[in-house]
GUTORDREN-75440 format. One line per 8 residues: their letters; for each residue z, y, x of N, C-alpha, C. Coordinates in steps of 0.05 Angstrom, whole numbers, plus 5000, padded with zeros to 4 digits. Each point is the difference from the previous one (the first is absolute). Last residue first. Layout:
N
A) Z:Y:X:Z:Y:X:Z:Y:X ~ ... .
END
This chain:
408
AAHLHVHH) 2325:1982:2788:5029:4997:5009:5009:5017:5022 ~ 4911:5002:4976:5013:5013:4977:5029:4995:5004 ~ 4941:4955:5058:4995:5031:5005:5019:5013:4981 ~ 4993:4905:4989:5013:5011:5025:5003:5033:5005 ~ 4945:4963:4931:5032:4998:4995:5015:5004:5019 ~ 4908:4999:5014:5006:5023:4984:5031:4998:4990 ~ 4963:4929:5050:5005:5028:5021:5005:5019:4979 ~ 4979:4921:4958:5023:4996:5019:5009:5023:5014 .
SWATAEDY) 4919:5002:4952:5024:4998:4977:5025:5002:5019 ~ 4901:4994:5019:5019:5016:5017:5030:5003:4982 ~ 4921:4949:4969:5001:4995:5027:5021:5017:5015 ~ 4988:5005:4908:5012:4975:5004:4997:4994:5031 ~ 4965:5081:4963:5027:4998:4995:5014:4973:5006 ~ 4904:5015:5012:5018:5020:5017:5028:4996:4995 ~ 4930:4924:4991:5009:5017:4983:5018:5020:5017 ~ 4911:4925:5013:5018:5018:5008:5015:5019:4983 .
LTRSKLCG) 4951:4908:4966:4996:5022:5015:5025:5015:5007 ~ 4993:4892:4991:5003:5024:4984:4991:5023:5018 ~ 5014:4900:5022:4975:5011:4988:5002:5021:4980 ~ 5065:4955:5062:5003:5002:4970:4977:5006:4987 ~ 4998:4998:5096:5010:4971:4992:5002:5000:4966 ~ 4965:5085:5042:4980:4969:5002:5014:4980:4988 ~ 5057:5074:5003:4977:5007:4982:4981:4973:5002 ~ 5069:5004:5065:5014:4997:4974:4978:4999:4979 .
HLIGVLRN) 4975:5027:5086:5003:4970:5001:5008:4990:4972 ~ 4992:5095:5016:4971:4984:4994:5007:4967:4999 ~ 5075:5054:5024:4992:5005:4971:4974:4986:4995 ~ 5032:5000:5087:5010:4981:4985:5000:5004:4970 ~ 4952:5054:5061:4989:4971:5002:5019:4981:4984 ~ 5027:5097:5003:4976:4993:4984:4985:4970:5003 ~ 5074:5028:5056:5010:4998:4969:4979:4994:4985 ~ 4974:5021:5088:5020:4971:4997:5007:4997:4975 .
GVQRLAAN) 4962:5078:5019:4980:4985:4998:5013:4970:4996 ~ 5053:5075:5016:4990:5000:4975:4983:4977:4991 ~ 5036:5006:5089:5020:4989:4978:4988:5004:4975 ~ 4950:5037:5067:4997:4970:5003:5019:4986:4977 ~ 5002:5097:5009:4981:4992:4986:4996:4970:5000 ~ 5069:5039:5050:5007:5003:4970:4974:4990:4988 ~ 4989:5002:5088:5018:4979:4995:5010:5001:4970 ~ 4943:5064:5041:4986:4976:4996:5022:4981:4992 .
YGSERARQ) 5035:5087:5016:4977:4995:4974:4991:4977:4999 ~ 5095:4996:5031:4980:5016:5009:4978:5000:4979 ~ 5105:4988:4981:4978:4985:5010:4981:5022:5003 ~ 5083:5022:4969:4992:5004:5026:4984:4985:5009 ~ 5039:5002:4911:5015:4984:5018:4994:5007:5032 ~ 4953:5040:4927:5029:5015:4999:5014:4981:5022 ~ 4915:4968:4985:4998:5024:5015:5027:5012:5003 ~ 4990:4926:4938:4996:4994:5033:5000:5026:5017 .
KDYYRRAG) 5003:5019:4908:5023:4987:5007:5001:4991:5033 ~ 4918:5030:4958:5019:5025:5006:5028:4987:5009 ~ 4937:4938:4971:4993:5014:5026:5017:5019:5004 ~ 5013:4962:4918:5001:4982:5022:4994:5010:5026 ~ 4979:5050:4927:5024:5004:5005:5012:4979:5020 ~ 4906:4998:4979:5009:5023:5013:5034:5005:5003 ~ 4959:4923:4954:4997:5000:5029:5006:5031:5012 ~ 5011:4996:4912:5018:4982:5007:4994:4995:5031 .
PSARLASF) 4941:5054:4948:5029:5014:5003:5018:4982:5017 ~ 4892:4992:5006:5024:4986:4988:5022:5017:5007 ~ 4911:5024:5024:4996:4991:4980:5025:4986:4982 ~ 5001:5049:5089:4992:5014:4978:5001:4991:4971 ~ 5016:4948:5077:5020:5022:4999:4996:5019:4980 ~ 4941:4927:5024:5020:4994:4978:5023:5019:5001 ~ 4930:5002:5066:4991:5005:4977:5020:4999:4977 ~ 5022:4967:5082:4999:5030:5005:4990:5010:4974 .
AQLQLADA) 5009:4908:5009:5021:5012:4997:4999:5031:5004 ~ 4921:4950:5009:5011:4996:4968:5023:5013:5000 ~ 4961:4998:5085:4990:5020:4985:5008:4999:4973 ~ 5037:4932:5056:5007:5029:5010:4988:5019:4980 ~ 4972:4914:4993:5024:5004:4985:5018:5024:5007 ~ 4915:4975:5046:4996:5005:4972:5025:5008:4983 ~ 5004:4979:5091:4984:5026:4994:4997:5004:4970 ~ 5036:4918:5029:5019:5018:5003:4990:5029:4995 .
LRNNRVYR) 4939:4922:4994:5020:5001:4980:5022:5022:5000 ~ 4937:4987:5073:4988:5006:4979:5017:5005:4972 ~ 5043:4965:5081:4993:5027:5002:4984:5010:4976 ~ 5064:4916:5016:4979:5004:4988:4988:5031:4998 ~ 5079:4967:5067:4994:4998:4970:4968:5003:4994 ~ 5087:5020:5074:4979:4976:4999:4997:4995:4969 ~ 5062:5070:5016:4973:5011:5013:4978:4971:5004 ~ 5094:5035:4946:4987:4976:5006:4973:5008:5011 .
AQVTHSKG) 5096:5063:5005:4973:4993:4983:4985:4974:5010 ~ 5104:5005:5014:4979:5015:5011:4975:4995:4981 ~ 5117:4995:5017:4977:4994:4982:4979:5018:5009 ~ 5090:4960:5060:4979:5019:4990:4985:4993:4980 ~ 5090:4975:5070:4987:4992:4971:4986:5024:4993 ~ 5061:4963:5091:4979:5016:4989:4992:4990:4973 ~ 5066:4959:5057:5009:5023:4986:4979:5017:4988 ~ 4969:4908:5022:5024:5005:5008:5014:5027:4984 .
SARTVPST) 4911:4987:4968:5007:4981:5022:5025:5010:5016 ~ 4922:5012:4912:5029:4998:5004:5004:4987:5026 ~ 4924:5048:4932:5002:4986:5025:5028:5009:5009 ~ 4934:5002:4906:5025:5001:5010:5003:4989:5026 ~ 4914:5045:4936:5011:4973:5013:5027:5005:5017 ~ 4948:5036:4902:5009:5007:5027:5005:4972:5014 ~ 4925:5018:4916:5029:4998:5006:5007:4997:5032 ~ 4907:5013:4967:5019:5024:4997:5030:4994:5003 .
GAYNKRAK) 4922:4940:5015:5009:5012:5024:5014:5027:4991 ~ 4958:4923:4951:4984:5027:4999:5011:5019:5024 ~ 5033:4912:4987:4973:4998:5008:4989:5026:4997 ~ 5089:4995:4976:4998:4993:5023:4972:5000:5014 ~ 5018:5015:4907:5007:5025:5014:4995:4989:5032 ~ 4985:4932:4938:4982:5019:4998:5003:5026:5017 ~ 5071:4941:4993:4980:4982:5015:4975:5022:4999 ~ 5070:5023:4947:5009:5005:5026:4976:4987:5023 .
ASTYRTPD) 4995:4989:4905:4993:5027:5007:5007:5003:5029 ~ 4984:4899:4979:5016:5020:4987:4991:5024:5007 ~ 4952:4926:5019:5024:4989:4985:5016:5019:4990 ~ 4898:5002:5030:5021:5012:5005:5020:4991:4983 ~ 4917:4955:4994:5001:5008:5032:5025:5014:5001 ~ 4969:4962:4918:5015:4986:5014:5007:5011:5029 ~ 4929:5031:4937:5028:5008:4987:5021:4984:5015 ~ 4902:5039:5036:5016:4980:4998:5030:5003:4988 .
DGFEALVR) 4935:5068:5024:5005:4993:4972:5010:4972:4992 ~ 4990:5084:5088:4987:4975:4986:5010:4995:4972 ~ 5019:5070:5073:5022:4984:4988:4986:4974:4990 ~ 4942:5065:5034:5018:4991:5024:5025:4983:4989 ~ 4936:5041:4938:4984:4980:5017:5019:4990:5027 ~ 5033:5058:4935:4997:4975:4985:4984:4981:5024 ~ 5013:5088:5021:5024:4988:4999:4996:4972:4989 ~ 4921:5057:5003:5015:4994:5026:5028:4984:4998 .
AGTVLGIG) 4961:5033:4925:4980:4984:5007:5012:4983:5029 ~ 5040:5076:4959:5009:4973:4987:4983:4977:5009 ~ 4984:5090:5033:5022:4989:5009:5008:4973:4988 ~ 4921:5042:4967:5001:4989:5030:5023:4991:5009 ~ 5001:5035:4914:4980:4976:5004:4998:4991:5027 ~ 5092:5049:4979:4973:5002:4990:4982:4975:5002 ~ 5116:5029:5008:4972:4984:5007:4977:5004:4980 ~ 5093:5045:4996:4986:5006:5027:4976:4982:5009 .
PMSLYIEA) 5071:4963:4921:4995:5031:5013:4989:5001:5029 ~ 4979:4913:4931:5019:5012:5019:4996:5023:5005 ~ 4939:4955:4945:5024:5009:4985:5022:5011:5017 ~ 4920:4954:5035:4996:5029:4988:5022:5013:4987 ~ 5009:4906:5023:4997:5016:5023:4999:5032:4995 ~ 4993:4937:4930:5029:5000:5010:5000:5021:5020 ~ 4912:4976:4969:5017:5018:4981:5028:5006:5011 ~ 4946:4938:5046:4993:5024:5007:5012:5020:4980 .
DPHELFHA) 5001:4900:5008:5024:5017:5008:4993:5029:5002 ~ 4933:4937:4977:5018:4997:4979:5025:5018:5006 ~ 4904:5019:5040:5018:4982:5005:5017:5007:4977 ~ 4920:5051:5007:5000:4971:4991:5021:4984:5002 ~ 4996:5084:5040:5005:5001:4976:4995:4976:4980 ~ 4986:5000:5097:5029:5011:4993:5005:4997:4971 ~ 4910:4992:5032:5014:4980:5004:5031:4998:4989 ~ 4946:5077:5004:4989:4983:4979:5014:4974:5002 .
KMQEEMAA) 5019:5066:5064:5011:5009:4975:4991:4981:4980 ~ 4964:4989:5086:5029:4992:4998:5013:5006:4973 ~ 4910:5020:5012:5001:4974:5003:5032:4992:4997 ~ 4976:5089:5014:4993:4991:4971:5003:4975:4995 ~ 5014:5031:5089:5023:5012:4980:4995:4989:4971 ~ 4933:4990:5065:5020:4976:5004:5026:5008:4978 ~ 4926:5068:5007:4990:4975:4987:5025:4974:5002 ~ 5016:5088:5043:4997:4995:4972:4992:4978:4985 .
IQENLSLL) 4999:5002:5091:5029:4999:4993:4998:5004:4969 ~ 4919:5005:5043:5010:4972:4998:5029:4997:4993 ~ 4955:5083:5012:4992:4989:4979:5009:4971:4997 ~ 5031:5053:5071:5011:5013:4973:4988:4984:4978 ~ 4969:4980:5089:5027:4989:4995:5012:5007:4970 ~ 4921:5039:5033:4992:4977:4993:5031:4983:4992 ~ 5000:5084:5034:4990:5000:4975:4995:4971:4987 ~ 5032:5011:5089:5022:5007:4980:4987:5001:4972 .
LRAHATAT) 4943:4987:5076:5016:4975:4996:5019:5008:4974 ~ 4947:5071:5029:4984:4980:4984:5014:4976:4997 ~ 5041:5062:5052:5002:5010:4975:4984:4980:4983 ~ 5003:4987:5092:5026:4991:4987:4999:5011:4969 ~ 4924:5022:5050:5004:4971:5000:5023:4990:4987 ~ 4987:5089:5022:4984:4991:4977:4999:4971:4997 ~ 5048:5039:5072:5017:5008:4974:4982:4989:4975 ~ 4964:4989:5089:5023:4980:4995:5014:5008:4971 .
AAYAATIP) 4927:5052:5031:4988:4976:4991:5025:4982:4993 ~ 5022:5083:5032:4994:5003:4972:4987:4971:4993 ~ 5027:5011:5088:5025:5000:4986:4990:5000:4965 ~ 4932:5011:5068:5015:4974:5002:5022:4996:4982 ~ 4963:5087:5006:4981:4984:4985:5007:4968:5003 ~ 5048:5069:5046:5002:5003:4969:4983:4980:4989 ~ 4996:5004:5089:5023:4989:4995:5004:5000:4968 ~ 4923:5047:5036:4997:4968:5002:5024:4987:4993 .
EPLQLHKE) 5004:5097:4998:4982:4988:4980:4998:4969:5001 ~ 5089:5054:5038:4970:4997:5008:4983:4986:4979 ~ 5093:5037:4959:4993:4983:5024:4970:5002:5009 ~ 5067:5071:4942:4985:4980:5004:4994:4985:5022 ~ 5075:5069:4939:4989:4988:5029:4984:4980:4993 ~ 5008:5066:4920:5017:4983:5015:4988:4995:5028 ~ 4990:5065:4902:4994:5000:5028:5023:4978:5011 ~ 4967:5001:4892:5022:5014:5024:4989:4988:5027 .
RLAAQIAG) 4960:4964:4918:4985:5023:5014:5018:5019:5019 ~ 5031:4924:4941:4978:4987:5023:4985:5025:5013 ~ 5067:5016:4932:5010:4993:5026:4983:4986:5018 ~ 4968:5044:4923:5012:5017:5017:5012:4987:5020 ~ 4963:4942:4939:4978:5020:5012:5014:5018:5021 ~ 5054:4949:4940:4988:4988:5021:4982:5013:5017 ~ 5034:5044:4927:5022:4997:5019:4991:4984:5023 ~ 4945:5014:4925:5001:5021:5016:5020:5000:5022 .
AKADRGRR) 4989:4927:4939:4977:5004:5016:5001:5024:5019 ~ 5067:4984:4935:5003:4983:5022:4974:5002:5021 ~ 5000:5048:4920:5018:5010:5017:5007:4985:5025 ~ 4939:4963:4938:4993:5030:5008:5017:5009:5020 ~ 5022:4923:4948:4988:4998:5025:4985:5026:5013 ~ 5070:4965:4928:5000:5028:5017:4980:4994:5024 ~ 5017:4906:4967:5007:5024:4984:5000:5026:5021 ~ 4941:4907:5012:5024:5015:5007:5001:5022:4980 .
RARALVAA) 4935:4921:5007:5015:5008:4974:5025:5016:5011 ~ 4930:4966:5056:5026:4985:4999:5016:5009:4975 ~ 4916:5037:5016:4991:4974:4995:5030:4983:5002 ~ 5003:5093:5016:4994:4991:4974:4995:4970:4990 ~ 5009:5039:5090:5025:4994:4987:4998:4999:4972 ~ 4928:5016:5053:5013:4972:5009:5021:4997:4986 ~ 4959:5077:4982:4984:4976:4990:5011:4978:5008 ~ 5036:5078:5034:5006:4997:4976:4990:4976:4984 .
IQSRTLKS) 4973:5025:5090:5026:4990:4997:5009:4992:4972 ~ 4918:5046:5011:4999:4975:5013:5028:4985:4997 ~ 4998:5092:4977:4986:4982:4980:5001:4969:5009 ~ 5029:5066:5058:5021:4993:4979:4988:4985:4979 ~ 4960:4992:5098:5001:5021:4977:5022:4993:4985 ~ 4983:4971:5107:5003:4991:4972:5005:5029:4981 ~ 4997:5003:5099:4975:5005:4983:5001:4991:4973 ~ 5071:4978:5066:5000:5031:4992:4977:5010:4987 .
AARPTPAK) 5002:4905:5028:5017:5007:4980:5008:5027:4997 ~ 4943:4975:5073:4988:4991:4972:5018:5003:4977 ~ 5032:5020:5085:4982:5016:4994:4986:5000:4979 ~ 5070:4937:5025:5011:5029:4995:4974:5021:4992 ~ 4983:4894:4989:5007:5016:5020:5007:5027:4990 ~ 4972:4931:4939:5020:4985:5022:5009:5019:5020 ~ 4954:5002:4902:5002:5018:5017:5021:4990:5021 ~ 4978:4940:4931:4978:5020:4996:4997:5025:5025 .
ILLELGDT) 5068:4932:4994:4977:4991:5007:4979:5019:4997 ~ 5081:5026:4970:4999:4998:5028:4976:4988:5009 ~ 5008:5008:4906:4998:5031:5017:5003:4998:5029 ~ 5015:4916:4948:4975:5012:5000:4995:5024:5010 ~ 5087:4971:4999:4983:4986:5019:4968:5006:4999 ~ 5064:5036:4935:5006:5008:5031:4982:4990:5015 ~ 4993:4971:4914:4988:5025:5004:5006:5008:5027 ~ 5039:4918:4977:4971:4997:4999:4989:5029:5009 .
STLEVDAY) 5099:4982:5032:4985:5002:4974:4973:4998:5004 ~ 5064:5008:5073:4990:4967:4991:4988:5001:4975 ~ 5033:5086:5039:4979:4986:5014:4993:4974:4993 ~ 5045:5079:4938:5009:4975:5015:4971:4990:5011 ~ 5017:5084:4955:4988:4982:4983:5000:4971:5011 ~ 5044:5076:5039:5006:5003:4970:4986:4978:4985 ~ 4985:5014:5098:5025:4990:4990:5008:4998:4972 ~ 4922:5029:5052:4999:4980:4985:5025:4987:4987 .
AALAAPFY) 4989:5071:5067:4981:5011:4980:5003:4977:4973 ~ 5049:4986:5084:5009:5020:4989:4985:5008:4970 ~ 4967:4934:5062:5024:4993:4991:5012:5018:4982 ~ 4922:5028:5047:4993:4981:4978:5026:4991:4985 ~ 5006:5053:5079:4996:5013:4979:4994:4985:4977 ~ 5005:4964:5089:5026:5000:4984:4998:5019:4976 ~ 4933:4955:5068:4995:5014:4978:5025:5002:4984 ~ 4996:4954:5083:4977:5014:5004:4998:5018:4976 .
ERLANRLR) 5073:4938:5015:4987:5008:5030:4978:5018:4998 ~ 5043:4965:4922:5024:5022:5012:4988:5006:5029 ~ 4954:4939:4946:4992:5028:4990:5021:5017:5015 ~ 5005:4909:5017:4975:5012:5013:4997:5028:4988 ~ 5072:4954:4969:5004:5006:5031:4971:5006:5009 ~ 5002:4977:4914:5019:5022:5002:5003:5009:5029 ~ 4955:4917:4976:4982:5027:4992:5014:5021:5006 ~ 5047:4922:5012:4985:5004:5020:4980:5025:4997 .
QFIRTREW) 5060:4979:4933:5012:5008:5022:4981:5000:5025 ~ 4969:4962:4922:5004:5029:4997:5015:5014:5023 ~ 4985:4906:4997:4976:5013:5005:5006:5031:4997 ~ 5072:4945:4977:4994:4999:5029:4975:5013:5010 ~ 5020:4997:4905:5021:5014:5015:4998:5003:5030 ~ 4949:4939:4944:4992:5028:4998:5017:5020:5016 ~ 5025:4910:4999:4975:5000:5015:4989:5034:4999 ~ 5072:4969:4943:5007:5003:5023:4980:5006:5024 .
ILTQHARA) 4974:4982:4911:5014:5027:5000:5010:5004:5025 ~ 4967:4919:4983:4973:5019:5003:5015:5030:5006 ~ 5059:4928:4979:4991:4998:5029:4976:5019:5005 ~ 5035:4991:4912:5022:5013:5022:4985:4999:5024 ~ 4954:4955:4938:4997:5025:4994:5022:5017:5018 ~ 4996:4907:5010:4977:5008:5005:4996:5033:4995 ~ 5073:4954:4964:5007:5001:5032:4973:5012:5014 ~ 5000:4984:4900:5017:5023:5009:5007:5001:5029 .
AIKVAQAL) 4943:4933:4966:4986:5026:4998:5020:5020:5011 ~ 5029:4911:5001:4982:5005:5020:4984:5025:4996 ~ 5073:4976:4942:5009:5003:5030:4974:5005:5013 ~ 4982:4979:4912:5013:5030:5007:5009:5006:5031 ~ 4970:4911:4976:4975:5024:4999:5014:5026:5004 ~ 5063:4927:4993:4983:5001:5023:4977:5019:5007 ~ 5043:4994:4914:5020:5008:5020:4987:5002:5023 ~ 4957:4953:4937:4996:5027:4996:5013:5020:5015 .
DSDGAVPR) 5007:4902:5008:4976:5008:5009:4998:5032:4998 ~ 5100:4963:5001:4973:4997:4986:4977:5008:5016 ~ 5088:4969:5057:4991:5019:4980:4975:4992:4987 ~ 5076:4958:5054:4979:4989:4983:4990:5020:4978 ~ 5041:5004:5105:5008:5004:4970:4971:4991:4986 ~ 5044:4966:5095:4976:5011:4992:5004:5000:4967 ~ 5087:4985:5055:4980:4988:4991:4976:5022:4994 ~ 5084:5014:5070:4989:5004:4971:4972:4989:4994 .
LQDRDIRV) 5093:4972:5066:4976:5010:5002:4988:5008:4970 ~ 5085:4954:5029:5003:5027:5008:4969:5015:4999 ~ 5015:4908:4980:5016:5018:4981:5002:5029:5003 ~ 4955:4928:5058:4986:5011:4980:5012:5017:4980 ~ 5016:4959:5092:5008:5031:4988:4986:5005:4976 ~ 4987:4913:5047:5027:5006:5000:5013:5025:4990 ~ 4907:4971:4990:5019:4972:4996:5026:5013:5000 ~ 4931:5060:5016:5003:4996:4970:5013:4969:4998 .
MDALAHAD) 4991:5031:5085:5010:5021:4988:5004:4993:4970 ~ 4954:4941:5056:5030:4997:5008:5013:5020:4983 ~ 4905:5001:5001:5013:4980:4988:5029:4997:5002 ~ 4958:5068:5046:5000:5004:4973:5007:4978:4984 ~ 4996:4990:5095:5022:5018:4993:4997:5007:4966 ~ 4931:4947:5037:5024:4987:5002:5026:5016:4987 ~ 4918:5041:5010:4998:4983:4976:5024:4983:5002 ~ 4990:5053:5077:5006:5017:4976:4999:4983:4976 .
GKDSKAGS) 4974:4961:5079:5027:5004:4999:5010:5013:4977 ~ 4909:4983:5014:5017:4973:4993:5030:5009:4995 ~ 4946:5065:5034:4990:5002:4972:5017:4970:4991 ~ 5040:5054:5080:4976:4987:4999:5001:4994:4969 ~ 5061:5053:5084:4989:5000:4975:4974:4986:4997 ~ 5099:5030:5062:4977:4989:4995:4988:4994:4975 ~ 5083:5042:5035:4978:5020:4990:4979:4983:4999 ~ 5088:4976:5038:4979:5005:5014:4981:5017:4988 .
TGYREKFR) 5081:4955:4967:5000:5031:5001:4974:5007:5022 ~ 5031:4912:4927:4995:5011:5026:4994:5026:5001 ~ 5023:4950:4920:4986:4979:5019:5000:5009:5027 ~ 5029:5056:4935:5019:4976:4997:4991:4981:5021 ~ 4950:5080:4978:5015:5002:5023:5026:4978:4999 ~ 4933:5010:4936:4992:4985:5021:5016:5002:5021 ~ 5013:5049:4920:5004:4976:4997:4999:4983:5026 ~ 4971:5089:4999:5028:4998:5002:5005:4972:4996 .
VVQRPNIA) 4916:5014:4985:5005:5009:5028:5028:4996:5003 ~ 4976:4990:4910:4985:4981:5016:5009:5007:5031 ~ 5014:5069:4945:5019:4981:4992:4997:4972:5014 ~ 4935:5072:5003:5023:5007:5019:5022:4979:4996 ~ 4924:4994:4946:4995:4993:5027:5025:5006:5017 ~ 5012:4987:4893:4990:5022:5018:4994:4988:5034 ~ 4985:4940:4908:5021:5006:5017:4991:5021:5019 ~ 4983:4949:4901:4990:5020:5018:5018:5010:5018 .
YVRYGAAL) 4994:4907:4939:5020:5019:5006:4984:5019:5023 ~ 4977:4921:4912:4994:5019:5026:5018:5019:5008 ~ 4988:4903:4940:5019:5026:5002:4990:5012:5026 ~ 4928:4945:4940:5018:4996:5024:5017:5023:4995 ~ 4929:4978:4940:5028:4998:4992:5017:4997:5025 ~ 4904:5020:4993:5003:4969:5002:5030:4996:4992 ~ 4970:5090:5006:4990:4988:4976:5002:4967:5000 ~ 5030:5052:5073:5019:5006:4973:4986:4985:4974 .
LAQVWTGR) 4956:4996:5085:5023:4987:5004:5019:5006:4970 ~ 4924:5049:5010:4992:4970:4992:5024:4982:5003 ~ 5005:5091:5022:4993:4998:4969:4999:4970:4993 ~ 5003:5027:5095:5029:4998:4982:4996:5003:4970 ~ 4920:5005:5048:5012:4971:5010:5026:4996:4984 ~ 4947:5080:4988:4994:4980:4986:5009:4976:5011 ~ 5052:5092:5009:4977:4990:5008:4990:4976:4985 ~ 5101:5047:5028:4977:5000:4985:4973:4986:5009 .
DTEIGVIV) 5095:5008:5035:5004:4992:4971:4971:5008:4985 ~ 5038:4970:5109:4991:5020:4988:5004:4991:4963 ~ 5022:4943:5078:5006:5031:5009:4989:5022:4987 ~ 5036:4892:4977:4977:5014:5007:5005:5026:5006 ~ 5040:4899:4964:5007:5024:5014:4977:5015:5011 ~ 5027:4922:4921:4981:5008:5018:5011:5025:5011 ~ 5022:4907:4941:5008:5028:5006:4988:5008:5025 ~ 5001:4919:4913:4984:5012:5024:5009:5026:5008 .
DAAGLDQD) 5027:4961:4921:5015:4986:5023:4988:5003:5029 ~ 4961:5023:4913:5020:5019:5003:5021:4991:5024 ~ 4931:4945:4966:4988:5024:5013:5020:5019:5012 ~ 5033:4900:4988:4989:5017:4984:4988:5024:5014 ~ 5032:4895:5015:5000:5023:5015:4982:5018:4977 ~ 5018:4903:4994:5020:5017:4987:4999:5032:5008 ~ 4941:4927:5036:4994:5001:4969:5020:5023:4988 ~ 4987:5012:5108:5004:4975:4984:4993:5009:4971 .
SHRAVLEH) 4968:5047:5101:5016:4996:4977:5002:4977:4985 ~ 4945:5023:5072:5028:5001:5012:5015:5000:4977 ~ 4904:5003:4988:5004:4981:5015:5031:4994:5013 ~ 4971:5073:4941:4999:4976:4986:5006:4973:5018 ~ 4996:5092:5040:5022:4996:4980:4999:4972:4986 ~ 4924:5019:5054:5025:4996:5021:5026:4996:4977 ~ 4920:5022:4959:4998:4974:5009:5025:4996:5019 ~ 4990:5086:4969:5009:4984:4980:5001:4968:5009 .
LKAMGEAG) 4964:5063:5061:5027:5003:4998:5011:4983:4974 ~ 4906:5005:5011:5013:4984:5023:5029:5001:4998 ~ 4957:5055:4942:4993:4969:4992:5012:4982:5020 ~ 4994:5093:5024:5021:4995:4979:4997:4969:4990 ~ 4935:5029:5062:5028:5000:5013:5017:4995:4976 ~ 4916:5013:4970:5003:4973:5015:5026:4995:5011 ~ 4982:5085:4955:5005:4980:4981:5001:4972:5019 ~ 5026:5087:5055:4983:4993:4982:5000:4973:4980 .
ESLRATAL) 5021:5023:5107:5005:5016:4979:4982:4992:4978 ~ 5026:4925:5071:4988:5022:5001:5005:5016:4970 ~ 5068:4939:5061:4985:4997:4976:4979:5027:5000 ~ 5072:4937:5065:4985:5023:5003:4975:5002:4977 ~ 5099:4939:5018:4972:5001:4995:4990:5029:5004 ~ 5087:4919:5000:4991:5024:5006:4970:5002:4999 ~ 5093:4938:4963:4974:5007:5008:4994:5026:5008 ~ 5086:4961:4982:4984:4978:4994:4969:5005:5005 .
RRGTADQV) 5108:5023:5034:4970:5014:5002:4978:4975:4985 ~ 5112:5017:4979:4981:4982:5015:4970:5011:4999 ~ 5083:5034:4954:4988:5017:5025:4981:4984:5016 ~ 5046:4974:4914:5019:4998:5025:4990:5015:5021 ~ 4952:4997:4919:5023:5010:4995:5017:4999:5025 ~ 4899:4990:5025:5017:4994:4978:5024:5013:4994 ~ 4904:5038:5043:5028:4987:5006:5010:4988:4974 ~ 4902:5045:5048:5013:4989:4975:5026:4987:5009 .
EIDHHDEA) 4929:5082:5036:5019:4978:5009:5012:4995:4972 ~ 4906:5057:5033:5015:4987:4981:5024:4985:5013 ~ 4924:5083:5014:5014:4975:5017:5023:4993:4980 ~ 4901:5053:4978:5029:5000:4995:5011:4977:5015 ~ 4903:5071:5001:5014:4974:5000:5032:5000:4996 ~ 4938:5078:5007:4982:4979:4993:5009:4971:4998 ~ 5050:5084:5017:4984:5007:4982:4980:4981:4993 ~ 5099:4971:5020:4983:5016:5011:4974:5007:4985 .
WDDGILLM) 5108:4954:4987:4973:5011:4995:4986:5014:5021 ~ 5081:4925:4986:4992:5025:5016:4971:5004:4999 ~ 5079:4939:4946:4969:5008:4999:4997:5027:5014 ~ 5073:4910:4977:4997:5026:5014:4973:5007:5000 ~ 5058:4935:4930:4977:5000:5017:5000:5031:5014 ~ 5059:4911:4948:5001:5031:5009:4978:5005:5017 ~ 5031:4925:4919:4988:5003:5020:5000:5030:5009 ~ 5060:4921:4935:4994:5032:5007:4981:4998:5027 .
END
């Protein structure tokens, strides 16, 4: 067995190779890319014997993504992606000074996969299609988060110089294409007050709004109300700022729509998509996000509990002395937690069983979020069973145990 600690940087990797006893066999700094990977394979070959298989080479590295990690997996090595915070805590065994070096980190990573390997999670052997769904789903969600940040900046600017716009465009939403086009068309209170009903209606028509004549009249009336105004030079500067943010939001809307199509296309090609879509509260976007974060390696989750623990839906028990508490699990994959929270909320309408289970938790005086989290936890367990047995969700089967308890 060979243990390898790989402390990666943008353009190089610091490597330490150990044997099963912890004896240091080699250290090296390898360049990122094919040449560096070839030298790593040479190191492995130099310090291995004929009986050593690729699966006996175990690598610890602080990432689970990128071409380097994929090359390690393709070579057949067992790769463990280790959270950098775990490495910091592990290094406290050596001393508490807080000293840091790339060679020291490589040594710690090699020690971790040698000593604590059973406590670490190997990089999942997800299929290429599952990885494609993950890349597209994460990019789609990141763009949405970026749109929210830019909108908040736009909203703050409008509150400073043109609060009437926030009220006027509230019905069409300022993140929508037509709301942004109207703001770009007339970014100052004076220009907006001169917009005609036909001009507003034309923009709403391009967005295929219903009841656009009534909406156009309401927008025009709101823009023509009298409001406090700033001096012209200040207003002009704010208007330029708002226009820049509005144009960025228009571009983001376009890219979000394009990325959503990519995400949906990859998701629908996946063989597990039908099972995910059979679950209550899951649509194409939510399904893609949940599949992306869970992955599709059939060996990754040994039980429903293991999947729940990774999802962060199962609670954490803290017991010390006479104190015993059960708390929510806050150290988790936040992208997955958000998607499962949305699924649980939507499932309350789509699934009578989920609704009964939620009402039962509320009757026990659980708060809204706690009850919803327990519904999500139950749904994760049901999903695990469906994936393991390769069967679609069935309402009666999924909640039969709780139905019997309810009837009793």
